[in-house]
N, C-alpha and C positions, 0 to 999 in steps of 0.2 A: 504494499500499499504505500510506503513512504517513498519508494523508487518510483512508483506510478505518478505520486503527486509532484515529485521533482521534474519528471519527465514533461508532464503537462505543463508546468511553470515555465520550464525551459522553452518548450515549444511556443507557449504564449510570447515570451520575450522575443523569440526568432520571427514570429509574425509581427511584433512591433518594428523590429528592425527591417523587415521586408517593406513595411508600409512606408517607413522613413527613407529608404533607399530609393523607391520606385515612385513615389509620390511628390509631387512639387508643392510645398507649403505655400508658395506665393499664389497659387491659383486653385480654385476649387473644382477645375474641370480638366487641367492638363496633366497628363501622366508623362514621365519621362521613359516609361517602358511598360512592360507588363508584368504582373505577378507571376513569379516562378511557381512551380509546383509546391505546395506546402508539405511539410513532413508528415502530416496528418490530416484528417477530415475535421475542419473547424466546427462544423455544425453538430458533428456527432462526438468526437473526442473531447473537445474543449467543453462542449455542453455537458458531458459526462463529469465534469468536475463538480457538478452537483452544489452541495451546501458550502464548500470551502470559501473562506473569505479572508481578506488580507488587511492586516492592521500595520500601516506603515511606521517604521521605527527608525532611529538614527543611531550613529556609531556610538555616541556617548551614553545612550540609555541602557544598554545591557550592562557594561560595567556599574553604572550608578544603581540601578534598581535591582540587578540580581546579585552583585557582589559587595555593594555597599548598603543599600537600603534594608536588605533582608537581615543581615547581621545586626544593624543597628536597632531594628524592631525587636529583634530577639533579646538583646541587651536591655533595652527600655523596657520590655515585659518583665524581665528578671528584677530589674531595680524597682519598678512600680509594685511588683508582688511584695517585695520586701517592705516598701512604704505601706502597703495596705495591712500587711501582718503586724506591723509595729503599731500603726495607729489605731487598729481595731481592738487593741487590748482595753479591757475593762478600765484600767487605771489612767487611760489616755482618752477616754471616751468624752466627746465634746462636740458641739455642733461644727466647730471649724474643722476638726479632724474628720468628722463624717463627710464634710464637703470635699476635703483633700482626698480621701479615699475614692470618692466618686471620681474626681478629676484623673487620679492615677489610673483607674479602670477605663475610662473613657479614652484617655491619651493611648493607653495600650492597643485598645480595640481600633482605634484610628489606623494603625499600621498594620495590626495583626490580621485583620480581616483580608488585606491584599496579599499576603504571603502566599497562601495556597495557589491562587490564581496566577500570580506572578511565575512561579516555579512551573507551573504547567505551560503557560503561554510562551515563555523564553525557551523551553524545551521544543516548541514547535516553530522556532525561528528559522527560516530559510533566507539566507541573504539579509536583505533590509527589512523583511516582512515576518510578522508573526502570522502564521497559517492557522486559522480556527474555523470550526464549524460554526453554523448559524447559532446554535445554542450556547457554544462556548463564548461566542462573540457577545451575546446578551449578558452572559454571566460576568464576563470581563469588564464590560461597560458599566453594568449595576454596581459592582463592588468598587470600582474606581469613582465613579460620579455619584453614586447614592450612598451606600453603606458607609464608606470611608468618610465622605463629607459630612454625613448625618453625625457620626460618632465625633468628628472634629468640632461640628457646631455645639454638640452638648458640651465638650470641654469648654469651649468659649463662654457660653453662658453660666456654667459651672463656676467659672473664674470670676465672673461678674457677681455671681450670687456670693462668693467668698469676700469680694471687696465690700459688698453692701453689709454683709454680717459684720465684717470688722469695724465698719464705720459706726454701726448702731451699737455695737459692743463699747466703743470708746466714747462716744457722744451721749448714749444714754445707758449706762452700765446697769442700772437696776431694772429698766424694761427689757433690756436684751435677753435676759434668761427667759422670760415668757415669749417675746417675739420670736426668738430663734431657739426654742427648745428642740430636743432631738427630734421629737414627732413632727413639728412643724418644718424643720429642716429636711427630714425625709420626704414629706410631702411636696416641698418646692423642688427638690431634686427629681422627684417622680414626674412633676408637670413639665420640667425641663426635657426629660427623656422622652416624653410624649409629644411635646410640641416642636422640638427643634428639627425632627426629620421631615416635618410638613414643609420646611423651606425647600427641599430638595425633591419633593414629590414630582416634580417636572420630569425628572430623568426616569421615573417608573413608566412613563407614557410615552416618552419620545422615542422613536425607533433609530437606532443607529446602525442598522443594517441596511447597506445599499447593494441589494442583489443584482441590479443591472451593472453597476461598476465593479461587483465583487469586492466592495470595501467594508471594513468594519470601522467606522469613525463618526464622530459627532460633527454633523453639518449645520451650519446657521442657514436659516431660509431666507429669502429674499423677496420682498423686505423683510427685516428682521423684526419679529413680533414676540412669540412666545419665549424664544431663546434669549432675546435682549431683556424682556420682563424678568426672566430668572436671573440674569447678570446683575441687574440694578438691584433686586431684592438681596442678592448675596453681598454685593458692596456695602450695603448699609446695614443688613441684619447680622452679617458675619464680621465685619470689620469696623465701620466707622462708628455705628451706635455702641457696640460692645466696648470698643477702645476708649470712647469718649467717656462712658460711665465709669469705667475702671479708672481712668485718670483722674477724674474729678473726686470719686469716692476716696481714692488713696491719699491724695494730697489733703483733702479735707479731714481725713482721718489722722494724718500726721500734724496737721494744724491744731486739732483737738488735743492731741497728745502732749504737744509742746505747751498748750495753754494750762493743761492740767498739771505738768511739771512745774511750770511757773507759779501757779497758784499754791502748790505744795511747798515750794520754796519760801513764799511770802507767809504762809501760814505759821501760826505758833504750835499747831498740833504735833509736829515732829521736830524735836530740838536737837536731835543728833544728827550732826553733819555728815557722819558715815552713812546713815540711812539715806539721806537726801542725795548723796553721791551715788550710791548704789542704785537708787531708783533712777537717777538721771542716765546712768550707763545703760541700765536695762531699757528705758525709753529709746536711747540711740540705738541699741542692738536690734530691737523691733523694728524700728524705722528702716534700718538698713536692710533687713530681711524683707520688709514689704516692697521697698524700692527695687530690690534685686528681683523679685518675683514679677513686679509690673514691668520692669525693663526688659527681661527675658521674654515676657509674653508679647511685648510690642515689637521686638525686634524684627519678626518675621511678618507679623500682621499688618503693620502700618505700611511698609513698602509694598506689599502685595495687595493691599486694598487700593492703593493709589494706582498700581498696574491694572487691576480690574476695572477701576472707574474709567481710565483712559481707554481700555478695551471696549467697554460698554458704549462710550461715546462714538468710537469708531465704527463698531458693529451697527449702531443705530443708522449709520449712513452707509451701510453696506460695504465698508472698508474693513481692512485688517491693519491693526496697529504695527504688527511685526510679522515678519515672514514665518512660516510654519515652524521650522527648525529653531529659529530664536526664541519663538513663542514657548516651545517645548522645554528649552534651555532654562527660562525664567521659571517656569512651573516646577521643573526638576530642582532647582536651587531652592525654591520656596519650601518644597516638601522635605528636603535634606535638613534644612535650617530648622524646619518645625520639628523633627524627630530629635535633633539635637537640644532644642529648648525643653522637650519633655525629659530628656536625660539630665538637663541642668537642674531642674526642680530637686532631683534627689540630692545632688550634691550641695544644694542651698541648705536643705534641711540638716544634712550632715554637719556642715560647717558652722551653722549658726544656731542650731536648736539643740540645746544641752540634753532636754528631756528625749528627744528623739534619739540621740546617739546613745543613751543608756538603754532605751528599749531595743535598739539594734543590737547592742552587745549583748544583751539577754537573749535575743532571738538567735544568735549566731553561737551562743555559749555551747550548747550541746553538740554542735558541729565540730567546734574546737576540741571538745573532750574527747570526741571519738578520733579525730585527727591526731591528737597527742597520744592517744592510746596505740595508734598505728605507727606514729613516729618513735615512741618509746621502744617498740619492739625491735626496730631497726637500728636504734641507738642514735637517732637524729635529735637535735636539740629541740625541745618542746616549745610550742607557741604559748605565751602568756594567757591565761584565760581571764574572764571577766571578775571572778572573785577576788583575783590579786592585781587587779589592774586599777589604777587611778585614772579615771576617764579624764582625758586631755580637755584643759579649760575648766574642769570642776574642782572646786576646792573642797570637796566632800569625799572621804574615804568609804566606799561601799562595800557591804559583805552580803551578798544576796543569800547566802545559806542561813542567815541568821533569821529567827521567827520571832524575836523579841518584841513585844508590843510596845515598849517604851525604852527610850534611851536612858543610860545610867549617866546623870549629870555629876561632874565632879565640880565641887564648890570649894574655892580656896578660901581658907580662914587665914586672915592676916590682921595684925594689930600694929597700928602706928599711931603715934602721938602727934598732936600739933596740925594735922591735916587730914582730910578726906581723900582717899584713892579709889578711882574707879578702874576695875581691871575686868576685862572680858576674857572668859575661858572658853574655848570651844571644845566640846566633848569628842574624843577620837574612839569612844567606844562604839559598840555594835549599834547600827541604825537600821530600822526596818527598811528593806530594799524597796518593797513594791510601794511605798509611799512616796518615794522620790522627794523627801523633804530634808531640810536643812535645820538642825536645833542649835540654836544659840542661847548661852547662859550669861547673865549679866549679874556679876557679884560686886557688892559694895563693901569696901573695908573702912570702918569707922574708928574714932578715937575712943578712949575711955574703956579700953579692953572688951568691947562689945564684939560679938561674933558677927561676921558678916552675913547679910541675909539676901535672898534671892528677890531682886527687884522686878525682874521682868523675864520672861521666856518668850522668845520670838520665833515664829516659824515662818519661814520664807518658802513660799511654793514656787517651784520652778515654772517660769512662764511658758506658755506654749509656743 
């Protein structure tokens, strides 16, 4: 079958060569000669090609989609699986983390749905074409233009939901718990999952099979009507409106955080400068995380949104913005950049979120235990496990094996005359691991041989 198909394709190319050789393109009626005998009967042999169609590709596409896209998608799926496993733990359960899990899943599905069809299609490549049956052509186009784009649209609007949730949590901290409860957040996520694919329903009904030309491709009608309407909706509902909402909500959230930090410094409620400095540093850290997520999100979306806008304007006038190969290069660059941004979110969490790092270490600790067992048998140096590891950046010694409900607090007793002395002693004893809390003890030494008393015990919860 494969040999027969190649022969038919070769004969068809030969027929095209005969036509170019013996037909004068400057005239519709003048022949420079007569057609020689064809190597086959065109009406019977070529007609027997039946349902095979051709999807035109370019030299750069196979290396990108087959050797770069697929490994990146697999790696992204693995890292997003780790994100979901860490954030779904009951100790990290919150509205923010529920949205982050949903984003991780939809990001993975954006590329994962394309992997099987790409593997099959590029195995059918002959020369510059993908040779597909009519059914495989429909499947190929639906996956690329409907399912993949639908999952990406879900990711976009989930990111918008995350930005709004953060803004409300900062601006209205007391109302945020009821507005964005776990149940309400799940309902909002479900609505996005149901509504986002409607934007791309056009591709469910638009036939991309050209039986006359034996082509599998998306063609714009002339004059451009339904296709251009879809492009315009995509420009605004996938790019400009979500990006605008996200930018406004993010910078508004940062403004509220700075204002709250300023009021805290001016307030008399907190007199300890150490606490004020610590909270200021925490505020800056959260600001950096939010800005990093926003910038990573906007890097591919804004330029491609502008490209789609210009394409829509040109298509509306029945013109093409770029030639076909250059247009494919732009789309290819956007899709690769998109997958890299999916990957970047994981490393943002690892680098800037202390609680996420702890959860990740706990998740991979059993794997390290098995690996150390195997390494020990062959006499190789073992990998340091979480129980004996001080998490980088955390000034807390953690011991997961401990099930102690309360930390043992060491209170220093000192006696000095003529002055009062404040000394802060941090406990190095066992801390309950799954609480993720840091215990601090404040001891006061007074004169007149009085035993120092515990003034306050402060529990600082690790920010999400």
